[in-house]
C-alpha positions in Angstrom: 100.3 106.7 132.2 99.3 105.4 129.4 96.4 106.2 127.0 93.3 103.4 126.8 92.1 102.6 123.3 88.5 101.2 123.0 88.5 99.7 119.2 84.9 98.0 118.7 84.3 94.5 118.0 81.3 94.4 115.9 82.4 91.8 113.4 83.2 93.9 110.8 86.7 95.5 109.9 90.5 94.5 110.1 90.2 94.7 114.0 93.5 93.0 114.8 95.9 95.4 112.4 94.5 98.7 113.9 95.5 97.3 117.5 98.7 96.4 116.5 99.2 99.7 115.1 98.3 101.9 117.8 100.1 99.3 120.5 103.1 100.6 118.4 102.8 104.2 119.2 102.4 103.2 122.7 98.6 103.0 123.6 97.1 100.3 125.1 94.4 99.3 122.5 91.4 96.7 123.3 89.4 94.7 120.5 85.8 94.6 122.5 81.9 95.2 122.7 82.4 94.8 126.2 80.2 98.3 127.4 82.5 98.9 130.2 85.4 98.3 128.9 84.8 100.5 126.1 83.1 103.3 128.5 85.9 103.6 130.8 88.5 104.7 127.6 90.4 107.6 126.8 89.0 107.3 123.3 86.8 105.1 120.8 87.9 103.7 117.7 85.4 102.3 114.9 87.0 100.5 112.4 85.1 98.5 109.4 85.3 97.0 106.4 82.2 96.0 104.3 78.6 97.2 103.7 76.9 99.9 105.9 73.5 98.6 106.6 75.1 95.6 108.4 77.7 97.8 110.2 74.6 99.9 111.7 72.5 96.6 112.2 75.2 95.2 114.8 76.0 98.1 116.3 72.3 98.2 117.0 71.7 95.2 117.7 74.8 95.1 120.1 74.0 98.7 121.7 77.2 99.9 120.0 75.7 102.9 118.7 74.3 104.9 121.7 77.3 104.1 123.6 79.2 105.5 120.7 76.6 108.7 120.7 77.7 109.1 124.6 80.9 109.1 124.3 81.1 111.5 122.2 78.4 113.8 123.7 80.7 113.5 127.0 83.2 115.3 125.0 85.8 111.9 125.0 87.3 111.1 121.3 86.4 109.5 118.7 88.1 108.2 115.4 86.2 106.1 112.6 88.6 104.5 110.3 87.0 103.5 106.1 84.0 102.0 107.0 84.1 103.5 110.6 84.0 107.2 109.2 81.0 106.7 106.7 79.2 105.1 110.3 80.0 108.9 111.9 77.7 110.8 109.0 73.9 110.8 109.0 73.0 108.3 106.6 74.3 106.2 103.7 72.5 105.0 100.1 74.5 101.6 100.1 72.0 98.8 99.8 68.7 101.6 99.8 68.9 104.2 102.7 70.5 103.6 106.2 70.3 106.2 108.8 73.7 106.2 110.6 75.3 107.5 113.6 74.6 110.9 113.1 77.8 112.6 114.5 78.8 114.6 111.7 76.1 116.5 109.1 76.0 114.6 105.9 75.6 111.5 103.9 76.9 108.5 102.0 76.9 107.9 98.2 79.0 105.8 95.6 81.8 107.1 94.8 81.8 109.2 91.7 85.0 108.1 90.2 84.2 109.5 86.7 85.0 106.3 84.9 88.0 105.2 87.2 87.6 101.7 88.3 86.0 100.6 91.4 86.8 100.6 94.3 89.3 103.4 94.8 91.7 100.8 96.1 95.9 101.6 97.0 97.9 104.7 97.9 96.8 108.5 96.6 98.2 111.5 97.9 95.6 113.4 100.1 95.9 116.8 100.4 95.1 118.8 103.7 93.0 121.7 104.1 93.3 123.3 107.2 95.1 122.2 110.6 94.0 119.6 112.8 95.1 118.0 115.7 94.9 114.7 113.8 97.5 116.3 111.0 100.0 117.6 113.5 103.6 117.2 112.4 102.6 115.5 109.2 104.0 116.9 105.7 102.5 120.3 105.7 100.3 120.3 102.3 99.5 116.5 102.9 100.8 113.0 102.3 99.8 109.8 100.6 97.4 107.7 102.5 96.6 104.3 101.7 92.9 103.5 100.5 90.2 101.4 99.8 86.7 102.0 99.4 83.8 102.3 96.7 81.9 105.1 98.8 82.7 108.3 100.3 81.4 110.9 102.3 79.9 114.7 101.3 79.8 116.4 105.0 76.9 119.2 104.5 79.3 121.9 106.3 82.8 122.4 104.4 84.6 123.3 107.8 84.1 119.6 109.1 86.7 118.6 105.8 90.0 118.5 107.3 91.5 116.4 104.4 90.5 115.9 100.6 91.8 113.1 98.3 91.1 113.1 94.3 89.9 109.6 92.5 87.5 110.9 89.5 86.1 113.4 91.5 87.8 115.1 94.9 86.5 113.6 98.1 86.6 114.2 101.9 89.1 112.1 103.2 89.2 113.3 106.7 86.6 114.6 108.8 86.7 116.5 111.9 83.8 117.9 114.3 84.9 118.3 117.8 86.3 115.1 119.1 84.7 113.4 116.3 87.2 112.4 113.4 87.4 110.3 110.6 89.5 108.9 108.4 88.4 107.0 104.6 91.6 106.0 104.5 93.9 103.3 106.6 96.2 104.7 108.4 97.4 101.6 110.2 98.8 100.3 106.6 99.7 103.9 105.8 103.3 103.5 107.0 105.2 106.1 108.9 102.6 109.0 108.0 99.3 106.5 109.2 101.0 105.9 112.5 101.5 109.5 113.2 98.1 110.0 112.3 97.6 107.8 114.8 99.7 108.7 117.4 98.8 112.1 117.4 95.2 110.7 118.1 96.5 109.5 120.9 97.7 112.3 122.1 94.8 114.2 121.6 92.5 111.6 123.8 95.7 112.1 126.6 94.7 116.2 126.9 91.3 115.2 126.6 91.8 113.3 129.4 93.9 115.4 131.9 91.3 118.1 131.0 88.4 116.7 132.2 90.8 115.1 135.7 91.7 118.9 136.3 
């Protein structure tokens, strides 16, 4: 049975390219804001490009913020991509203070580049700080992924940081707490390594679904 991935459609982000990448690694990926379809998915993906306040407003107005939290509480996998990763945190300072989903402790602030150009855009080396199901079978010490962002997340707990990247300063670029994962980069734009990471998420969803059915 193929894994069903629900890609949240809340008006922000390159949803189609994420869908195509998941289909490439063998999942059934649906872009939707229908609660029934999302609730029945094996895993949820929160994509996103744009401003944090508008993203949270859209998620709340569509009732999707509550749905994401419930999915995580039920021990079902969630993956945030780019802005979607930032939304997993408690809050962001972008355009004022805005509460986030609160699934990972910490906040989001403007990326401190030490004078380098903003946004941080392009390929950059990612260093794996600890083993994770999300980075399984990728190069042991890390590999490059494609980034586009002006803000960065600051997890409260070091153990939530799976991988880091450096652009002016070193920042968290992969985070994990339980079955909630986030990547600051765009795996759907990161060639073979990005597809492998998405395939790992699909495998994680499949394993959790089997465990819950047992």
